[in-house]
Residue frames relative to the residue before (quaternion, step in Angstrom):
aa qw qx qy qz dx dy dz
M 1.0000 0.0000 0.0000 0.0000 0.00 0.00 0.00
S 0.4077 -0.7324 0.4960 0.2266 3.63 -0.76 0.72
T 0.2834 -0.7309 0.5873 0.2012 3.54 -1.01 0.65
P 0.6698 -0.5035 0.3027 0.4542 3.59 -1.18 0.42
E 0.6473 0.5566 -0.3483 0.3871 3.60 0.98 -0.54
E 0.7032 0.4641 -0.2559 0.4739 3.43 1.32 -0.45
T 0.5125 0.6508 -0.3688 0.4217 3.46 1.44 0.01
V 0.2432 -0.7758 0.5592 0.1622 3.59 -0.65 1.01
H 0.5211 -0.6389 0.4904 0.2826 3.45 -1.04 0.93
P 0.5082 -0.6697 0.4014 0.3634 3.59 -0.76 0.82
L 0.6112 0.5269 -0.3912 0.4425 3.64 0.91 -0.52
R 0.6399 0.5017 -0.3339 0.4768 3.61 0.94 -0.75
A 0.5992 0.5325 -0.3588 0.4782 3.70 1.04 -0.78
F 0.6403 0.4931 -0.3383 0.4821 3.69 0.88 -1.04
R 0.6531 0.4735 -0.3790 0.4534 3.78 0.58 -0.99
Q 0.6932 0.4896 -0.3321 0.4117 3.73 0.62 -0.89
R 0.6144 0.5374 -0.3372 0.4690 3.58 1.06 -0.78
M 0.7630 0.3751 -0.1956 0.4887 3.64 0.93 -0.98
N 0.3929 -0.7271 0.4729 0.3055 3.56 1.35 -0.04
Y 0.3727 0.6839 -0.5221 0.3474 3.58 0.99 0.96
T 0.4443 -0.6240 0.5901 0.2549 3.50 -1.46 0.62
Q 0.6447 -0.4542 0.4013 0.4659 3.56 -1.12 -0.09
P 0.6503 0.4763 -0.3448 0.4810 3.61 0.93 -0.77
D 0.6166 0.5141 -0.3871 0.4536 3.70 0.86 -0.61
A 0.6684 0.5007 -0.3042 0.4583 3.61 0.81 -0.93
A 0.6297 0.5617 -0.3190 0.4316 3.54 1.01 -0.91
R 0.6658 0.5198 -0.2671 0.4640 3.50 1.08 -0.88
L 0.6272 0.5319 -0.2950 0.4865 3.53 1.09 -0.77
L 0.7725 0.3644 -0.1827 0.4869 3.52 0.99 -0.93
G 0.4373 -0.7185 0.4446 0.3081 3.67 1.16 -0.15
V 0.5647 0.5126 -0.4301 0.4832 3.48 1.04 0.89
S 0.5749 -0.5483 0.4510 0.4068 3.62 -1.39 -0.02
Y 0.5775 -0.5802 0.4136 0.3986 3.63 -1.20 0.55
V 0.5922 0.5543 -0.4200 0.4070 3.64 1.06 -0.27
T 0.5977 0.5367 -0.3555 0.4778 3.55 1.20 -0.55
V 0.6361 0.4990 -0.3528 0.4711 3.59 0.88 -0.83
S 0.6461 0.4986 -0.3443 0.4642 3.66 0.89 -0.75
R 0.6898 0.4779 -0.3247 0.4363 3.53 0.72 -0.80
W 0.5651 0.5758 -0.3563 0.4713 3.61 1.15 -0.55
E 0.7143 0.5063 -0.2169 0.4318 3.42 0.76 -1.30
T 0.7249 0.3857 -0.2845 0.4948 3.58 0.97 -0.71
G 0.5136 -0.6381 0.4135 0.3976 3.66 1.21 -0.26
E 0.3468 0.7337 -0.5005 0.3016 3.60 1.26 0.14
R 0.7726 0.0875 -0.0080 0.6288 3.63 0.99 -0.97
R 0.3299 -0.6826 0.6028 0.2489 3.48 -1.35 0.40
I 0.5662 -0.5702 0.4543 0.3847 3.62 -1.15 0.48
D 0.5642 -0.6302 0.4495 0.2873 3.43 -0.98 1.09
A 0.5390 -0.6162 0.4479 0.3593 3.70 -0.95 0.73
E 0.6551 0.5371 -0.3075 0.4333 3.60 1.05 -0.70
L 0.7386 0.3960 -0.2332 0.4933 3.56 1.21 -0.46
V 0.5130 0.6988 -0.4179 0.2718 3.60 1.20 -0.44
L 0.6329 0.5150 -0.3228 0.4796 3.72 0.95 -0.85
K 0.6867 0.4444 -0.3300 0.4712 3.65 0.72 -0.82
I 0.6318 0.5264 -0.3517 0.4472 3.67 0.92 -0.68
S 0.6378 0.5284 -0.3314 0.4519 3.45 1.06 -0.85
R 0.6959 0.4772 -0.3086 0.4391 3.55 0.77 -0.98
L 0.6807 0.5026 -0.3194 0.4267 3.66 0.97 -0.77
T 0.7817 0.3453 -0.1829 0.4861 3.59 1.11 -0.77
G 0.4602 -0.6631 0.4711 0.3557 3.56 1.20 -0.43
I 0.5072 0.6087 -0.4572 0.4039 3.69 1.17 -0.04
P 0.4913 -0.6724 0.4877 0.2620 3.51 -1.00 1.00
V 0.5679 -0.5847 0.4299 0.3883 3.62 -0.98 0.79
A 0.6298 0.6005 -0.3112 0.3820 3.58 1.00 -0.89
Q 0.6595 0.4379 -0.2963 0.5343 3.54 1.41 -0.43
L 0.6637 0.5327 -0.3035 0.4284 3.52 0.96 -0.78
R 0.7765 -0.0358 0.1097 0.6194 3.60 0.98 -1.02
P 0.1752 -0.8470 0.4957 0.0780 3.56 0.34 1.27
D 0.6307 0.5328 -0.3418 0.4490 3.48 1.25 -0.44
L 0.6902 0.4580 -0.2673 0.4923 3.60 1.20 -0.33
A 0.4681 0.7439 -0.4173 0.2309 3.64 1.31 -0.50
A 0.6139 0.5492 -0.3675 0.4318 3.56 0.96 -0.44
L 0.6393 0.5798 -0.2923 0.4120 3.47 1.06 -0.67
F 0.7569 0.3313 -0.1483 0.5434 3.49 1.21 -0.76
Q 0.3144 0.7312 -0.5505 0.2520 3.66 0.96 0.47
G 0.7928 0.2750 -0.2472 0.4845 3.40 -0.98 1.04
E 0.4897 0.6335 -0.4165 0.4305 3.59 1.35 0.03
């Protein structure tokens, strides 16, 4: 069974699949690389205003990016 420390953030998994650095992902998403780093480490959560945009750009379901907001975006 995996522990939270072993769980890879979906954005990091996306970056690794695409061979993107954090600055690459930041440019794609329109944020700073520090913001991407903070999302991936769990220091910050993706803003509700950005989660749908990021989901569309990366193909990562909202439910994986922000499970707490998934119900708000059902059908999007």
